C-alpha positions as a printed Julia matrix, in Angstrom:
399×3 Matrix{Float64}:
 -24.53   -2.52   25.59
 -24.54   -3.91   22.04
 -27.52   -1.77   21.12
 -25.49    1.4    21.65
 -23.0     0.74   18.85
 -23.37    2.07   15.3
 -24.3    -0.44   12.59
 -20.92    0.11   10.94
 -19.26   -1.64   13.89
 -20.73   -4.93   12.67
 -18.99   -4.41    9.32
 -15.56   -4.18   10.89
 -13.16   -6.73   12.28
  -9.54   -6.57   13.39
  -7.06   -6.56   10.52
  -5.87  -10.09    9.83
  -2.35   -8.76    9.34
  -2.4    -6.96   12.7
  -3.55  -10.12   14.45
  -0.73  -12.11   12.86
   1.77   -9.39   13.77
   0.92   -9.88   17.45
   2.35  -13.39   17.14
   5.37  -12.24   15.16
   6.49   -9.83   17.88
   8.38  -12.77   19.35
  11.99  -12.43   18.14
  12.28  -16.12   17.24
   9.51  -15.83   14.62
  10.61  -15.27   11.02
   7.9   -12.96    9.75
   7.06  -12.33    6.11
   3.66  -11.0     7.23
   3.74   -7.24    7.75
   4.54   -4.68    5.07
   7.37   -3.33    7.19
  10.35   -1.41    5.83
  13.76   -2.57    6.99
  14.4    -0.74   10.31
  18.17   -0.94    9.91
  17.77    1.42    6.93
  15.98    4.12    8.91
  18.1     7.31    8.88
  18.36    7.56   12.66
  21.44    9.77   12.88
  20.14   12.07   10.16
  16.8    12.37   11.96
  18.59   13.36   15.17
  20.22   16.22   13.26
  16.91   17.1    11.6
  15.03   17.29   14.92
  17.71   19.51   16.43
  17.68   21.8    13.39
  13.88   22.13   13.37
  13.76   23.02   17.05
  16.72   25.37   16.74
  15.41   27.18   13.66
  11.79   27.71   14.71
  10.91   25.42   17.59
   7.86   27.29   18.79
   6.16   27.17   15.39
   7.09   23.51   14.99
   5.31   22.73   18.26
   2.24   24.87   17.53
  -1.04   24.16   15.74
  -0.84   24.54   11.96
  -3.05   24.78    8.88
  -5.08   21.78    7.79
  -3.59   21.83    4.3
  -0.09   21.31    5.68
   3.31   22.96    5.96
   3.8    25.04    2.82
   7.54   24.35    2.24
   6.83   20.61    2.41
   3.94   20.91   -0.03
   6.24   22.77   -2.41
   8.86   20.02   -2.12
   6.22   17.37   -2.8
   4.97   19.26   -5.86
   8.53   19.4    -7.19
   9.04   15.65   -6.68
   5.73   14.83   -8.36
   6.67   17.06  -11.3
   9.74   14.87  -11.83
   7.36   11.91  -12.16
   5.13   13.72  -14.66
   2.42   15.08  -12.36
   1.71   18.79  -12.71
   0.63   20.32   -9.42
   0.89   23.31   -7.13
   0.26   23.97   -3.44
  -3.46   24.18   -4.18
  -3.36   20.55   -5.32
  -1.54   19.09   -2.29
  -2.91   18.14    1.15
  -0.65   16.65    3.82
  -2.3    13.67    5.52
  -1.4    11.56    8.53
  -0.06    8.66    6.51
  -1.77    7.35    3.41
  -4.07    5.3     5.64
  -5.77    8.54    6.64
  -6.05    9.35    2.96
  -8.02    6.16    2.42
 -10.35    6.96    5.31
 -10.89   10.52    4.07
 -11.73    9.16    0.62
 -14.45    7.05    2.21
 -15.77   10.08    4.1
 -15.8    12.25    0.97
 -17.3     9.8    -1.53
 -19.12    6.87    0.07
 -22.67    6.44    1.3
 -24.03    3.09    2.4
 -24.45    0.78   -0.58
 -22.23    2.77   -2.96
 -19.95    0.9    -5.34
 -16.15    0.78   -5.06
 -14.37   -0.88   -7.97
 -11.01   -2.38   -7.04
  -8.34   -4.79   -8.17
  -8.73   -8.43   -7.21
  -6.9    -8.95   -4.89
  -6.39   -5.52   -3.31
  -4.82   -3.82   -0.29
  -6.39   -5.19    2.9
  -6.22   -1.93    4.87
  -8.03   -0.13    2.04
 -10.82   -2.7     2.22
 -11.11   -2.08    5.96
 -10.95    1.71    5.6
 -13.74    1.77    3.02
 -15.85   -0.83    4.85
 -16.48    1.74    7.58
 -18.81    3.49    5.12
 -20.6     0.25    4.16
 -20.07    0.19    0.38
 -20.24   -2.75   -2.01
 -17.0    -3.92   -3.63
 -16.78   -4.9    -7.28
 -13.55   -6.76   -7.96
 -11.69   -6.62  -11.29
  -9.32   -9.4   -12.29
  -5.6    -8.78  -12.76
  -2.82  -10.35  -14.8
   0.91   -9.64  -14.91
   0.22   -6.17  -16.36
  -2.15   -5.16  -13.6
  -5.88   -4.53  -13.67
  -7.42   -5.92  -16.87
  -9.11   -3.12  -18.78
 -11.65   -5.3   -20.59
 -12.85   -6.59  -17.22
 -12.84   -3.05  -15.83
 -15.03   -1.77  -18.65
 -17.49   -4.61  -18.08
 -17.63   -3.68  -14.39
 -18.25   -0.03  -15.27
 -21.04   -0.97  -17.68
 -22.74   -3.03  -14.95
 -22.19   -0.4   -12.24
 -22.92    2.97  -13.82
 -23.09    4.7   -10.43
 -19.73    3.47   -9.11
 -18.13    6.19   -6.98
 -14.48    5.47   -7.68
 -11.92    2.96   -8.92
  -9.24    2.11   -6.37
  -5.86    1.02   -7.75
  -2.32    0.42   -6.51
  -0.62    0.48   -9.92
   3.04    0.24   -8.84
   4.27   -2.98   -7.18
   0.77   -3.62   -5.99
  -0.02   -4.72   -2.48
  -0.43   -7.71   -2.27
   0.73   -9.07   -5.67
   3.75   -6.9    -6.47
   2.41   -6.39  -10.0
   2.78   -3.14  -11.96
   0.16   -1.76  -14.33
   1.46   -1.21  -17.87
   1.58    2.28  -19.36
  -1.07    1.42  -21.97
  -3.46    0.27  -19.26
  -2.85    3.44  -17.25
  -3.87    5.5   -20.25
  -6.89    3.28  -20.83
  -7.89    3.57  -17.16
  -8.08    7.35  -17.45
  -9.98    7.04  -20.73
 -12.56    4.74  -19.13
 -12.87    6.98  -16.06
 -13.67    9.91  -18.33
 -16.07    7.87  -20.45
 -18.02    6.43  -17.51
 -17.84    9.53  -15.27
 -16.07    7.89  -12.34
 -13.25    9.01  -10.05
  -9.95    7.14   -9.61
  -7.96    6.83   -6.38
  -4.33    6.05   -7.26
  -2.5     4.75   -4.18
   1.26    4.83   -4.77
   3.3     4.15   -1.62
   5.82    1.91   -3.4
   6.49    3.66   -6.72
   9.93    4.98   -5.78
  11.12    1.53   -4.73
  11.79    0.26   -8.26
  14.94   -1.83   -8.6
  14.39   -3.41  -12.03
  12.85   -2.32  -15.33
  11.94    1.15  -16.54
   9.84    3.62  -14.5
   6.21    4.05  -15.57
   4.46    7.43  -15.21
   1.73    7.58  -12.56
  -1.88    7.26  -13.69
  -2.28   10.87  -12.52
   0.19   11.96  -15.22
  -2.44   11.05  -17.84
  -5.34   12.73  -16.02
  -7.14   15.16  -18.36
 -10.3    15.99  -16.38
  -9.2    16.06  -12.74
 -10.68   12.61  -12.05
  -7.55   11.02  -10.6
  -6.8    11.5    -6.9
  -3.18   10.61   -6.22
  -1.89    9.64   -2.81
   1.55    8.68   -1.57
   3.6     8.65    1.61
   7.06    8.99    3.13
   6.5     5.8     5.14
   8.32    3.48    2.75
  11.14    5.82    1.7
  11.92    7.54    5.0
  10.22    6.07    8.08
   6.64    4.86    8.72
   6.56    6.05   12.32
   6.6     9.68   11.23
   3.1     9.25    9.64
   3.35   11.82    6.84
   1.68   11.3     3.47
  -0.12   13.44    0.93
  -2.98   13.71   -1.51
  -2.82   15.43   -4.88
  -6.14   16.28   -6.52
  -8.04   19.01   -8.32
  -8.57   21.96   -5.91
 -12.36   21.56   -5.87
 -11.94   17.89   -4.89
  -9.16   18.52   -2.39
 -11.22   21.12   -0.55
 -13.72   18.4     0.39
 -10.85   16.42    1.92
  -9.66   19.51    3.82
 -13.08   19.98    5.42
 -13.23   16.38    6.63
  -9.63   16.39    7.79
 -10.34   19.47    9.9
 -12.99   17.53   11.8
 -10.79   14.43   12.05
  -7.46   15.67   13.42
  -7.22   19.41   12.57
  -3.91   18.84   10.79
  -1.05   16.38   10.48
   1.62   16.55   13.2
   3.41   19.89   12.68
   6.74   18.67   14.0
   6.66   15.6    11.76
   5.92   17.69    8.67
   8.83   19.98    9.44
  11.1    17.02   10.06
  10.38   15.64    6.6
  10.85   19.04    5.02
  14.13   19.6     6.87
  15.39   16.13    5.93
  14.84   16.89    2.24
  16.57   20.24    2.73
  19.59   18.89    4.63
  20.11   15.46    3.06
  19.8    13.69   -0.29
  16.5    11.82   -0.16
  17.07   10.25   -3.58
  20.41    8.82   -2.43
  18.71    7.4     0.65
  16.02    5.77   -1.52
  18.7     4.27   -3.77
  20.29    2.65   -0.71
  16.92    1.1     0.16
  16.44   -0.16   -3.4
  19.78   -1.96   -3.41
  19.03   -3.83   -0.19
  15.49   -4.77   -1.21
  16.68   -6.01   -4.6
  19.09   -8.43   -2.92
  16.35   -9.67   -0.59
  13.8   -10.07   -3.38
  16.29  -12.0    -5.51
  17.16  -14.26   -2.6
  13.5   -14.94   -1.79
  12.77  -15.79   -5.44
  15.8   -18.07   -5.65
  14.81  -19.89   -2.47
  11.22  -20.29   -3.68
  12.5   -21.8    -6.93
  14.67  -24.22   -4.99
  12.34  -25.15   -2.14
   8.69  -24.85   -3.27
   7.13  -27.84   -5.07
   5.89  -27.96   -8.64
   2.44  -26.47   -9.1
   3.2   -23.37   -7.03
   3.2   -20.1    -8.98
   4.47  -16.7    -7.83
   4.99  -13.15   -9.02
   8.41  -11.64   -9.68
   8.02   -7.93   -8.84
  10.32   -5.21  -10.16
  10.11   -3.29   -6.89
   8.12   -2.7    -3.73
   7.89   -4.98   -0.71
   5.84   -8.04   -1.67
   5.4   -11.04   -3.86
   2.32  -13.22   -4.28
   2.18  -17.0    -4.17
  -0.57  -19.26   -5.5
  -0.62  -22.8    -4.18
  -2.11  -25.81   -5.98
  -5.9   -26.03   -5.8
  -7.07  -27.64   -2.6
  -4.2   -26.35   -0.46
  -5.56  -23.84    2.05
  -3.13  -21.07    3.01
  -4.82  -20.55    6.39
  -4.17  -24.19    7.28
  -0.61  -23.76    6.03
  -0.19  -20.73    8.29
  -1.17  -22.75   11.37
   1.59  -25.25   10.58
   4.05  -22.47    9.77
   3.45  -20.67   13.05
   4.28  -23.91   14.86
   7.62  -23.75   13.01
   8.11  -20.05   13.93
   7.47  -18.57   10.48
   4.6   -16.31    9.39
   2.93  -14.85    6.3
  -0.49  -13.43    5.43
  -3.06  -15.78    3.83
  -4.23  -14.33    0.54
  -7.96  -14.71    1.15
  -7.87  -11.57    3.32
  -7.1    -9.45    0.24
 -10.33  -10.31   -1.59
 -13.14   -8.06   -0.29
 -15.83  -10.53   -1.33
 -13.87  -13.61   -0.28
 -12.11  -16.31   -2.28
  -8.71  -17.63   -3.36
  -7.86  -19.38   -0.11
  -4.91  -21.06   -1.83
  -2.92  -17.81   -2.03
  -0.52  -15.98    0.28
   1.54  -12.78    0.45
   5.22  -12.72    1.34
   7.12   -9.6     2.41
  10.84   -9.57    1.56
  11.93   -6.18    2.92
  12.0    -6.75    6.66
  14.02   -9.94    7.18
  17.77  -10.5     6.88
  19.14  -12.61    4.04
  19.77  -15.55    6.39
  16.23  -15.46    7.8
  14.72  -15.2     4.3
  16.44  -18.44    3.25
  15.54  -20.23    6.48
  11.92  -19.0     6.57
  11.12  -19.72    2.92
  12.72  -23.16    3.25
  10.46  -23.96    6.22
   7.38  -22.82    4.28
   8.41  -24.88    1.26
   8.8   -28.02    3.36
   5.33  -27.58    4.86
   3.75  -26.93    1.44
   5.27  -30.2     0.22
   3.82  -32.02    3.22
   0.34  -30.59    2.55
   0.58  -31.53   -1.14
   1.6   -35.09   -0.25
  -1.27  -35.34    2.24
  -3.71  -34.11   -0.43
  -2.4   -36.68   -2.92
  -3.01  -39.5    -0.41
  -6.67  -38.54    0.05
């Protein structure tokens, strides 16, 4: 039977995060693994009212097939929200997608042939690696610091890879590090994209979840030649189960996405699109997002405080101004996968950082999610991890 499968099957493996999440389904496990929003913040009662209103207003249309581009009132609302962030757009620039994960897959379909070059941050979003791997590209990683992707390193990568298809970046509260790209680097990124004739995919699912510092305009806001493709989602600010995201790009680029989306799923769930549109119409989405920010800020602060108190010297970590994650680097010689085995025995989970490097490496790193656990479980879980890190460090010192 093996001979019947496409070669791309050999490039793929189950997501490391998804495999860990199978273990964390047990209620006794304290999980910092998945990038899950806090379910207690989902607007359940509001969504009940929204569903009733959609079905009452125009139920037959809401349950019918729709256009591939997406529900026009929702696209107009998205354009208005992007304008507030500094992105000029119209309906012709917006495509509704089935979550930003579909946007990643469509980008691979549109741009990648086998052996093509994708330039990305190091580390980068694991599910993006897996989405692009389907099309068998090569990954060129660019180092980061506290201000995001390093532009000197990016230019060197562009010089060495003149035929790179696109640069993939998560500039706001990056997954997995939580870092945010500075405004000067965003401008420089666009400048380099223009100079080296390469596209940019800006993935921004976390940008509205800022709870410290000043907002930074999207990379797309500095786009002068239509090279930046911007994607975002309602998953982190409304509910992930609804699977509604969007792409914003130059019309001639977006039309390529539309063609491939037609052959993939015809269109994003009509009812879901109308639910999002009706929610924005009936309720204050910004007020809902502010409620999320306040809770996540408390949880981030508590996780950082517990790390400071419980992790040993030699451990470094990021201190994000928003989003869902922070990044931990253990002393050299401490393997995060080995740490995870011990942690799972103590009913606590995280994602080893090596999974976020497309070409491998940095096995002494890990990602922690702070959005999905209660304050009590954050303290208890981080304390357990800290104790086990200390034990591994002591064992290493004895060798």
